TORTITOR-761209 format. One line per 3 residues: number of its first residue (from 1); for each residue z, x, y of N, C-alpha, C. Coordinates in nm, 2 decimals, padded with zeros to 4 digits. Atoms other than C-alpha are relative to their C-alpha. Layout:
TORTITOR-761209
NUM = Z:X:Y:Z:X:Y:Z:X:Y ~ ...;
end
This chain:
TORTITOR-761209
1 = 00.03:00.03:-00.14:-03.76:05.99:08.33:-00.12:00.08:00.05 ~ 00.12:-00.06:-00.05:-04.09:06.07:08.50:00.03:00.11:00.11 ~ -00.02:-00.10:-00.10:-04.12:06.38:08.72:-00.04:-00.05:00.14;
4 = 00.03:00.04:-00.14:-04.14:06.35:09.10:-00.14:00.04:00.04 ~ 00.13:-00.03:-00.04:-04.47:06.35:09.27:00.00:00.13:00.08 ~ 00.00:-00.13:-00.07:-04.58:06.69:09.41:-00.14:00.03:00.05;
7 = 00.12:-00.04:-00.07:-04.85:06.83:09.64:00.02:00.14:00.04 ~ -00.01:-00.14:-00.05:-04.93:07.19:09.71:-00.14:00.03:00.06 ~ 00.12:-00.04:-00.07:-05.19:07.30:09.97:00.02:00.15:00.03;
10 = -00.02:-00.14:-00.01:-05.24:07.67:09.96:-00.14:00.07:00.02 ~ 00.12:-00.09:-00.01:-05.49:07.94:10.07:00.05:00.14:00.00 ~ -00.03:-00.14:00.00:-05.47:08.31:09.99:-00.06:00.06:00.13;
13 = 00.05:-00.06:-00.12:-05.68:08.37:10.30:00.07:-00.06:00.12 ~ -00.07:00.06:-00.12:-05.56:08.13:10.57:-00.01:-00.15:-00.01 ~ 00.00:00.15:-00.01:-05.45:07.77:10.60:-00.07:-00.04:00.13;
16 = 00.05:00.03:-00.14:-05.59:07.80:10.95:-00.15:-00.03:00.00 ~ 00.14:00.02:-00.01:-05.96:07.84:10.91:-00.07:00.08:-00.12 ~ 00.05:-00.07:00.12:-06.14:07.92:10.58:-00.13:00.08:00.03;
19 = 00.12:-00.08:-00.03:-06.38:08.18:10.73:-00.01:00.11:-00.11 ~ 00.02:-00.11:00.09:-06.52:08.47:10.54:00.02:-00.03:-00.15 ~ -00.01:00.04:00.14:-06.54:08.28:10.22:00.13:-00.05:-00.05;
22 = -00.13:00.05:00.04:-06.18:08.16:10.22:-00.01:-00.14:-00.05 ~ -00.01:00.14:00.05:-06.08:07.85:10.03:00.14:-00.06:00.02 ~ -00.12:00.07:-00.01:-05.82:07.59:10.06:00.02:-00.07:-00.13;
25 = -00.02:00.06:00.14:-05.67:07.49:09.72:00.11:-00.11:00.01 ~ -00.10:00.12:00.00:-05.50:07.15:09.68:00.03:-00.03:-00.15 ~ -00.04:00.02:00.14:-05.30:07.12:09.36:00.12:-00.09:00.00;
28 = -00.12:00.08:00.02:-05.02:06.91:09.22:-00.02:-00.12:-00.08 ~ 00.01:00.12:00.08:-04.95:06.58:09.05:00.02:-00.12:00.10 ~ 00.00:00.12:-00.09:-05.02:06.25:09.23:00.00:-00.12:-00.08;
31 = -00.03:00.11:00.08:-04.94:05.90:09.12:-00.13:-00.09:-00.03 ~ 00.12:00.08:00.02:-05.29:05.74:09.14:-00.12:00.06:00.06 ~ 00.13:-00.05:-00.05:-05.66:05.80:09.21:-00.02:-00.02:00.15;
34 = 00.02:00.03:-00.14:-05.64:05.64:09.55:00.07:00.10:00.08 ~ -00.07:-00.10:-00.08:-05.38:05.89:09.67:-00.08:00.13:-00.01 ~ 00.08:-00.12:00.01:-05.59:06.18:09.53:-00.12:-00.01:00.09;
37 = 00.12:00.01:-00.08:-05.90:06.05:09.70:00.03:00.01:00.15 ~ -00.04:00.00:-00.14:-05.72:06.00:10.03:00.03:00.14:00.05 ~ -00.04:-00.14:-00.03:-05.57:06.35:10.03:-00.12:00.09:00.01;
40 = 00.12:-00.09:00.01:-05.90:06.51:09.93:-00.09:-00.03:00.12 ~ 00.08:00.03:-00.12:-06.09:06.32:10.20:00.05:00.06:00.13 ~ -00.06:-00.06:-00.13:-05.85:06.43:10.47:-00.02:00.15:00.00;
43 = 00.01:-00.14:00.00:-05.86:06.79:10.36:-00.15:00.04:00.03 ~ 00.14:-00.03:-00.03:-06.24:06.79:10.36:-00.04:-00.03:00.14 ~ 00.02:00.02:-00.14:-06.24:06.64:10.70:00.05:00.11:00.09;
46 = -00.06:-00.11:-00.08:-06.02:06.92:10.83:-00.07:00.13:-00.02 ~ 00.05:-00.14:00.03:-06.18:07.22:10.66:-00.14:00.00:-00.05 ~ 00.14:00.00:00.06:-06.52:07.11:10.53:00.00:-00.01:-00.15;
49 = 00.00:00.02:00.15:-06.61:07.00:10.18:-00.01:00.12:-00.08 ~ 00.03:-00.12:00.08:-06.73:07.34:10.07:00.12:00.09:-00.01 ~ -00.11:-00.09:00.00:-06.40:07.51:10.15:00.12:-00.05:-00.08;
52 = -00.11:00.06:00.07:-06.17:07.27:09.96:-00.02:00.00:-00.15 ~ 00.00:00.00:00.15:-06.09:07.32:09.59:00.11:-00.10:-00.04 ~ -00.09:00.10:00.05:-05.94:07.02:09.42:00.06:00.03:-00.14;
55 = -00.06:-00.02:00.13:-05.69:07.09:09.14:00.11:-00.10:-00.02 ~ -00.10:00.11:00.02:-05.48:06.77:09.17:-00.02:-00.07:-00.13 ~ 00.01:00.08:00.12:-05.40:06.57:08.86:00.07:-00.13:00.02;
58 = -00.06:00.13:-00.01:-05.33:06.20:08.84:00.08:-00.02:-00.13 ~ -00.08:00.02:00.12:-05.03:06.15:08.61:00.11:-00.10:00.03 ~ -00.11:00.09:-00.01:-04.73:05.93:08.55:00.12:00.06:00.07;
61 = -00.11:-00.06:-00.08:-04.51:06.05:08.83:00.06:-00.11:00.10 ~ -00.07:00.10:-00.09:-04.26:05.87:09.06:-00.03:00.04:00.14 ~ 00.04:-00.02:-00.14:-04.38:05.84:09.42:00.09:-00.08:00.09;
64 = -00.07:00.08:-00.10:-04.18:05.73:09.72:-00.10:-00.11:00.06 ~ 00.09:00.11:-00.06:-04.32:05.41:09.89:-00.10:00.06:00.10 ~ 00.11:-00.03:-00.10:-04.65:05.46:10.07:-00.02:00.16:00.00;
67 = 00.01:-00.15:00.00:-04.65:05.83:09.96:-00.14:00.05:00.04 ~ 00.14:-00.05:-00.03:-05.03:05.87:09.97:-00.04:-00.01:00.15 ~ 00.03:00.02:-00.14:-05.05:05.73:10.32:00.07:00.10:00.08;
70 = -00.07:-00.10:-00.07:-04.78:05.96:10.44:-00.06:00.14:-00.01 ~ 00.06:-00.13:00.02:-04.95:06.26:10.29:-00.13:00.02:00.09 ~ 00.11:-00.01:-00.09:-05.27:06.18:10.48:00.04:00.02:00.14;
73 = -00.05:-00.02:-00.13:-05.07:06.16:10.80:00.05:00.14:00.02 ~ -00.06:-00.14:-00.01:-04.90:06.49:10.72:-00.10:00.10:00.02 ~ 00.11:-00.10:00.00:-05.23:06.67:10.69:-00.06:00.00:00.14;
76 = 00.04:00.00:-00.14:-05.27:06.72:11.07:-00.08:00.12:00.04 ~ 00.08:-00.11:-00.04:-05.51:06.94:11.26:00.07:00.13:00.04 ~ -00.07:-00.12:-00.04:-05.24:07.18:11.38:00.03:00.09:-00.12;
79 = -00.02:-00.09:00.12:-05.21:07.31:11.02:-00.11:00.11:00.00 ~ 00.10:-00.10:00.00:-05.53:07.49:11.10:00.04:00.12:00.09 ~ -00.05:-00.11:-00.07:-05.33:07.72:11.32:00.11:00.08:-00.08;
82 = -00.09:-00.07:00.09:-05.12:07.84:11.03:-00.08:00.09:-00.09 ~ 00.07:-00.10:00.08:-05.24:08.16:10.86:00.07:00.04:-00.12 ~ -00.06:-00.04:00.13:-05.19:08.26:10.50:00.11:-00.10:-00.03;
85 = -00.10:00.10:00.00:-05.02:07.93:10.47:00.01:-00.08:-00.13 ~ -00.02:00.08:00.11:-04.88:07.69:10.22:00.08:-00.12:00.04 ~ -00.07:00.12:-00.02:-04.77:07.33:10.24:00.04:-00.06:-00.13;
88 = -00.05:00.05:00.12:-04.54:07.21:09.96:00.07:-00.13:00.02 ~ -00.07:00.13:-00.01:-04.43:06.86:09.90:00.04:-00.04:-00.15 ~ -00.06:00.04:00.13:-04.20:06.76:09.61:00.08:-00.13:00.03;
91 = -00.07:00.13:-00.03:-04.10:06.39:09.63:00.00:-00.02:00.16 ~ -00.02:00.02:-00.15:-03.96:06.36:09.99:00.04:00.14:00.06 ~ -00.03:-00.13:-00.05:-03.90:06.74:10.03:-00.13:00.07:00.04;
94 = 00.12:-00.06:-00.05:-04.16:06.91:10.25:00.03:00.14:00.05 ~ -00.02:-00.14:-00.05:-04.18:07.29:10.31:-00.13:00.06:00.05 ~ 00.11:-00.07:-00.07:-04.41:07.47:10.55:00.02:00.15:00.00;
97 = 00.00:-00.14:00.01:-04.49:07.83:10.49:-00.12:00.06:00.07 ~ 00.12:-00.06:-00.06:-04.72:08.08:10.66:00.04:00.07:00.13 ~ -00.02:-00.07:-00.12:-04.77:08.27:10.98:-00.07:-00.07:00.12;
100 = 00.06:00.06:-00.12:-04.83:08.14:11.33:00.02:00.10:00.12 ~ 00.01:-00.10:-00.11:-04.90:08.31:11.67:00.13:00.01:00.08 ~ -00.11:-00.01:-00.09:-04.58:08.22:11.85:00.11:-00.10:-00.05;
103 = -00.11:00.09:00.04:-04.24:08.04:11.82:-00.03:-00.14:00.04 ~ 00.03:00.14:-00.04:-04.36:07.74:12.02:-00.09:-00.07:-00.10 ~ 00.09:00.06:00.10:-04.64:07.68:11.77:00.08:-00.03:-00.13;
106 = -00.08:00.01:00.12:-04.39:07.73:11.49:00.08:-00.13:00.00 ~ -00.08:00.12:-00.01:-04.17:07.45:11.62:-00.09:-00.12:00.01 ~ 00.09:00.11:-00.02:-04.46:07.23:11.71:-00.06:-00.05:-00.13;
109 = 00.05:00.04:00.13:-04.61:07.23:11.36:00.10:-00.08:-00.08 ~ -00.11:00.06:00.08:-04.28:07.14:11.20:00.04:-00.14:00.06 ~ -00.04:00.13:-00.07:-04.20:06.87:11.46:-00.11:-00.11:-00.03;
112 = 00.10:00.09:00.03:-04.54:06.71:11.41:00.00:-00.05:-00.14 ~ -00.01:00.04:00.14:-04.49:06.71:11.04:00.11:-00.11:-00.02 ~ -00.11:00.10:00.01:-04.16:06.53:11.07:-00.03:-00.13:00.07;
115 = 00.04:00.12:-00.07:-04.30:06.28:11.32:-00.10:-00.09:-00.09 ~ 00.10:00.07:00.08:-04.58:06.19:11.07:00.07:-00.07:-00.12 ~ -00.07:00.05:00.12:-04.32:06.10:10.80:00.12:-00.09:00.05;
118 = -00.12:00.09:-00.03:-04.03:05.85:10.78:00.13:00.08:-00.02 ~ -00.13:-00.08:00.01:-03.66:05.96:10.80:00.05:00.04:-00.14 ~ -00.04:-00.04:00.14:-03.63:05.98:10.42:-00.05:00.14:-00.04;
121 = 00.06:-00.14:00.03:-03.84:06.30:10.42:00.08:00.11:00.07 ~ -00.06:-00.12:-00.06:-03.69:06.64:10.49:-00.10:00.11:00.01 ~ 00.10:-00.11:-00.03:-03.91:06.91:10.65:00.08:00.13:00.02;
124 = -00.06:-00.13:-00.01:-03.81:07.27:10.59:-00.10:00.09:00.07 ~ 00.09:-00.08:-00.08:-03.97:07.50:10.85:00.02:00.15:-00.04 ~ -00.01:-00.14:00.05:-04.03:07.84:10.67:-00.12:00.08:00.06;
127 = 00.10:-00.07:-00.07:-04.31:07.94:10.91:00.06:00.12:00.07 ~ -00.04:-00.12:-00.07:-04.29:08.29:11.06:-00.09:00.03:00.11 ~ 00.09:-00.05:-00.11:-04.42:08.44:11.38:-00.04:00.14:-00.03;
130 = 00.05:-00.13:00.03:-04.63:08.74:11.32:-00.10:00.05:00.11 ~ 00.09:-00.06:-00.10:-04.84:08.98:11.53:-00.14:00.04:-00.07 ~ 00.13:-00.03:00.07:-05.13:08.98:11.28:-00.12:-00.03:00.08;
133 = 00.11:00.03:-00.09:-05.35:08.82:11.54:-00.04:00.11:00.09 ~ 00.03:-00.11:-00.09:-05.32:09.09:11.79:-00.05:00.13:-00.07 ~ 00.05:-00.11:00.08:-05.36:09.35:11.52:-00.14:-00.01:-00.04;
136 = 00.14:00.03:00.04:-05.68:09.19:11.41:-00.10:00.03:00.12 ~ 00.09:-00.03:-00.12:-05.82:09.20:11.77:00.00:00.15:00.03 ~ 00.00:-00.14:-00.03:-05.71:09.56:11.82:-00.09:00.08:-00.10;
139 = 00.08:-00.07:00.10:-05.86:09.67:11.49:-00.15:-00.03:00.01 ~ 00.14:00.03:-00.02:-06.19:09.49:11.56:-00.06:00.08:00.12 ~ 00.05:-00.07:-00.12:-06.22:09.65:11.91:00.00:00.15:-00.03;
142 = 00.00:-00.14:00.05:-06.12:09.99:11.75:-00.02:00.10:00.10 ~ 00.00:-00.10:-00.11:-06.07:10.17:12.08:-00.14:00.02:00.06 ~ 00.13:-00.01:-00.06:-06.43:10.11:12.17:00.00:-00.06:00.14;
145 = 00.01:00.05:-00.14:-06.53:10.03:12.53:-00.12:-00.10:00.01 ~ 00.11:00.10:-00.02:-06.72:09.71:12.61:-00.08:00.05:00.12 ~ 00.07:-00.06:-00.11:-06.99:09.86:12.82:-00.07:-00.10:00.10;
148 = 00.07:00.08:-00.11:-07.14:09.73:13.15:-00.10:00.10:00.07 ~ 00.09:-00.09:-00.09:-07.42:09.86:13.37:00.08:00.06:00.11 ~ -00.08:-00.08:-00.10:-07.30:10.12:13.62:00.03:-00.08:00.12;
151 = -00.05:00.06:-00.12:-07.10:09.97:13.90:-00.03:-00.15:00.00 ~ 00.03:00.14:00.00:-07.19:09.61:13.79:00.08:-00.07:-00.11 ~ -00.07:00.09:00.10:-07.06:09.32:13.58:-00.10:-00.05:-00.10;
154 = 00.10:00.04:00.09:-07.37:09.30:13.36:00.02:00.08:-00.13 ~ -00.02:-00.07:00.13:-07.32:09.38:12.99:-00.12:00.08:-00.04 ~ 00.10:-00.08:00.06:-07.52:09.65:12.82:-00.02:-00.06:-00.14;
157 = 00.02:00.05:00.14:-07.67:09.57:12.47:00.11:00.04:-00.09 ~ -00.11:-00.04:00.08:-07.39:09.78:12.31:00.13:-00.09:00.03 ~ -00.12:00.08:-00.04:-07.13:09.58:12.51:-00.01:-00.14:-00.07;
160 = 00.03:00.13:00.06:-07.29:09.25:12.38:00.03:00.01:-00.15 ~ -00.03:-00.01:00.14:-07.27:09.38:12.02:00.15:00.00:-00.03 ~ -00.15:00.00:00.02:-06.90:09.46:12.05:00.06:-00.14:00.02;
163 = -00.05:00.14:-00.03:-06.84:09.11:12.20:-00.03:-00.09:-00.12 ~ 00.03:00.08:00.12:-07.01:08.95:11.90:00.09:00.03:-00.11 ~ -00.10:-00.03:00.10:-06.77:09.13:11.67:00.13:-00.06:00.04;
166 = -00.12:00.05:-00.04:-06.48:09.03:11.88:00.00:-00.16:-00.02 ~ 00.02:00.14:00.02:-06.61:08.67:11.87:00.04:-00.05:-00.14 ~ -00.03:00.04:00.14:-06.58:08.66:11.49:00.15:00.02:-00.03;
169 = -00.15:-00.01:00.01:-06.22:08.79:11.51:00.07:-00.11:00.06 ~ -00.07:00.12:-00.07:-06.13:08.52:11.76:-00.02:-00.12:-00.08 ~ 00.02:00.12:00.09:-06.28:08.26:11.53:00.09:00.00:-00.12;
172 = -00.10:-00.01:00.12:-06.07:08.39:11.24:00.14:-00.04:00.04 ~ -00.13:00.04:-00.05:-05.77:08.33:11.46:00.01:-00.14:00.05 ~ 00.01:00.14:-00.04:-05.88:07.98:11.53:00.01:-00.02:00.15;
175 = 00.01:00.00:-00.15:-05.96:08.04:11.90:00.14:-00.01:00.07 ~ -00.13:00.00:-00.06:-05.61:08.14:12.02:-00.01:00.01:00.15 ~ 00.00:-00.02:-00.14:-05.51:08.16:12.38:00.00:00.16:00.03;
178 = 00.02:-00.14:-00.02:-05.63:08.50:12.51:-00.01:00.03:00.15 ~ 00.02:-00.05:-00.14:-05.60:08.70:12.83:-00.10:00.12:-00.02 ~ 00.10:-00.10:00.00:-05.91:08.91:12.89:00.02:00.09:00.12;
181 = -00.04:-00.08:-00.11:-05.81:09.21:13.11:-00.11:00.11:00.02 ~ 00.09:-00.10:-00.04:-06.06:09.42:13.30:00.07:00.12:00.06 ~ -00.05:-00.12:-00.06:-05.99:09.78:13.39:-00.11:00.09:00.05;
184 = 00.09:-00.11:-00.05:-06.16:10.06:13.59:00.07:00.13:00.00 ~ -00.06:-00.12:-00.02:-06.11:10.42:13.64:00.05:00.01:00.15 ~ -00.06:-00.01:-00.13:-05.96:10.55:13.97:-00.10:00.04:00.11;
187 = 00.10:-00.05:-00.09:-06.29:10.66:14.13:-00.03:-00.11:00.10 ~ 00.04:00.10:-00.10:-06.37:10.48:14.46:00.12:-00.08:00.06 ~ -00.09:00.09:-00.07:-06.19:10.21:14.66:00.08:-00.09:-00.10;
190 = -00.08:00.08:00.10:-05.90:10.04:14.47:-00.03:-00.15:00.01 ~ 00.03:00.14:-00.01:-05.97:09.70:14.61:-00.14:-00.04:-00.06 ~ 00.13:00.02:00.06:-06.34:09.72:14.51:00.01:00.01:-00.15;
193 = -00.02:-00.02:00.15:-06.23:09.84:14.16:00.06:-00.13:-00.06 ~ -00.07:00.12:00.05:-06.00:09.54:14.12:-00.10:-00.12:00.00 ~ 00.10:00.11:00.00:-06.28:09.30:14.22:-00.10:00.02:-00.11;
196 = 00.09:-00.03:00.11:-06.52:09.48:13.98:00.06:-00.03:-00.14 ~ -00.06:00.02:00.13:-06.27:09.46:13.69:00.02:-00.15:-00.03 ~ 00.00:00.14:00.02:-06.22:09.09:13.74:-00.13:-00.06:-00.03;
199 = 00.14:00.05:00.02:-06.59:09.03:13.76:-00.04:00.03:-00.15 ~ 00.03:-00.04:00.13:-06.63:09.22:13.43:00.07:-00.09:-00.10 ~ -00.08:00.08:00.09:-06.35:09.03:13.26:-00.05:-00.15:00.00;
202 = 00.05:00.14:-00.01:-06.50:08.70:13.39:-00.14:-00.01:-00.08 ~ 00.12:-00.01:00.08:-06.84:08.81:13.24:00.03:-00.02:-00.15 ~ -00.04:00.00:00.14:-06.67:08.86:12.90:00.04:-00.15:-00.03;
205 = -00.04:00.14:00.02:-06.50:08.52:12.93:-00.11:-00.10:-00.01 ~ 00.11:00.09:00.00:-06.82:08.34:13.02:-00.09:00.02:-00.13 ~ 00.08:-00.03:00.12:-07.00:08.51:12.73:00.06:-00.07:-00.12;
208 = -00.07:00.07:00.11:-06.74:08.39:12.48:00.00:-00.15:00.00 ~ 00.00:00.15:-00.02:-06.73:08.04:12.62:-00.14:-00.05:-00.04 ~ 00.13:00.04:00.03:-07.11:08.03:12.59:-00.03:00.00:-00.15;
211 = 00.01:-00.01:00.15:-07.07:08.12:12.22:00.09:-00.10:-00.07 ~ -00.08:00.10:00.07:-06.83:07.83:12.16:00.15:00.01:00.01 ~ -00.15:-00.01:-00.01:-06.48:07.95:12.24:00.04:-00.09:00.11;
214 = -00.05:00.10:-00.10:-06.28:07.69:12.43:00.03:00.07:00.13 ~ -00.02:-00.07:-00.13:-06.28:07.78:12.80:00.15:-00.01:00.04 ~ -00.14:00.01:-00.04:-05.92:07.66:12.84:00.09:00.10:-00.07;
217 = -00.08:-00.10:00.07:-05.80:07.92:12.59:-00.02:00.14:00.05 ~ 00.03:-00.14:-00.05:-05.94:08.22:12.79:00.03:00.01:00.14 ~ -00.03:-00.03:-00.13:-05.80:08.37:13.10:-00.05:00.14:00.04;
220 = 00.05:-00.13:-00.04:-05.97:08.65:13.29:00.08:00.06:00.11 ~ -00.08:-00.07:-00.09:-05.77:08.91:13.48:-00.06:00.14:00.03 ~ 00.04:-00.13:-00.03:-05.87:09.22:13.67:00.11:00.08:00.07;
223 = -00.11:-00.09:-00.05:-05.63:09.51:13.73:-00.05:00.13:00.06 ~ 00.06:-00.12:-00.06:-05.87:09.78:13.85:00.05:00.12:-00.07 ~ -00.04:-00.13:00.06:-05.73:10.13:13.81:00.15:00.01:-00.02;
226 = -00.15:00.00:00.00:-05.36:10.03:13.80:00.06:00.02:-00.13 ~ -00.06:-00.02:00.14:-05.31:10.06:13.42:-00.09:00.09:-00.08 ~ 00.08:-00.10:00.08:-05.49:10.37:13.30:00.05:00.02:-00.14;
229 = -00.04:-00.03:00.13:-05.49:10.43:12.93:-00.01:00.15:-00.03 ~ 00.02:-00.14:00.02:-05.60:10.79:12.97:00.00:00.07:00.14 ~ 00.00:-00.07:-00.13:-05.61:11.06:13.24:-00.13:-00.02:00.07;
232 = 00.13:00.01:-00.08:-05.86:11.01:13.52:-00.05:00.13:00.05 ~ 00.04:-00.13:-00.05:-05.89:11.38:13.56:-00.12:00.06:-00.08 ~ 00.12:-00.04:00.07:-06.17:11.41:13.30:-00.10:-00.11:-00.01;
235 = 00.10:00.10:00.02:-06.50:11.24:13.24:00.03:-00.09:-00.12 ~ -00.03:00.08:00.12:-06.39:11.13:12.90:00.11:-00.10:00.02 ~ -00.11:00.09:-00.04:-06.07:10.99:13.03:-00.04:-00.12:00.08;
238 = 00.05:00.11:-00.08:-06.24:10.79:13.30:-00.08:-00.10:-00.07 ~ 00.09:00.09:00.08:-06.49:10.65:13.06:00.09:-00.10:-00.09 ~ -00.08:00.09:00.09:-06.21:10.52:12.83:00.08:-00.10:00.09;
241 = -00.07:00.09:-00.09:-06.03:10.37:13.13:-00.08:-00.12:00.05 ~ 00.09:00.11:-00.04:-06.33:10.16:13.22:-00.02:-00.09:-00.12 ~ -00.01:00.07:00.12:-06.24:09.91:12.95:00.03:-00.15:00.02;
244 = -00.04:00.14:00.01:-06.18:09.54:12.85:00.11:00.00:-00.11 ~ -00.10:00.02:00.10:-05.86:09.45:12.67:00.01:-00.15:-00.04 ~ -00.01:00.14:00.05:-05.80:09.13:12.46:00.15:-00.02:-00.04;
247 = -00.15:00.01:00.03:-05.43:09.02:12.46:00.03:-00.15:-00.03 ~ -00.04:00.14:00.04:-05.29:08.72:12.27:00.11:-00.05:00.10 ~ -00.10:00.06:-00.08:-05.09:08.49:12.49:00.09:-00.10:-00.08;
250 = -00.09:00.09:00.07:-04.78:08.30:12.37:-00.01:-00.14:00.06;
end
């Protein structure tokens, strides 16, 4: 008896976006050249031809009806939001593995996979929710302060440099929903400080949007002096309180 058809889509870096030299590996046994070509074309459409490594083999395997067509439908764009992921298909058994930003996305990816297939297929949702995205943002910022000109919402050259680094981290996370939070120290009028903190957060948002981040994924908030991270009693503490935070939103 011939073995069942199988497909495995895997990346050691991220199934989400093959940045920083990451690759998407497609392996397994498929029933014919047409199925292989269709799957490969879809993967290249999603991730780019240079990122996709083809290790599929055409062999004498048993495939469910219209299997190749269903595999093309299964490979949807929301897979790009799965990090360190793997999609396994054996016959009509589908397993989704990897890390996503929140539980809503976890359910959405699995539901879309099930909708793309007919009822004979079984989808196992082994996706996990992780905080790796926030950790990456925090590590990239590394307790540094996005600098602005004194009393203004105009970025300094150093502030721009830090934002360019944050931009690369955001792209690695496939442009997630972010809240950009502006803070000030406690010097001066509270209302004016809240206005300034919002203006600075908005400047950061506008900068990232101009660099290609989706505007709908970014929210700017200004909280002024109300959430100090350090004491306002010292020059060093006040300097650290005049900051921008990047917070992943569920």
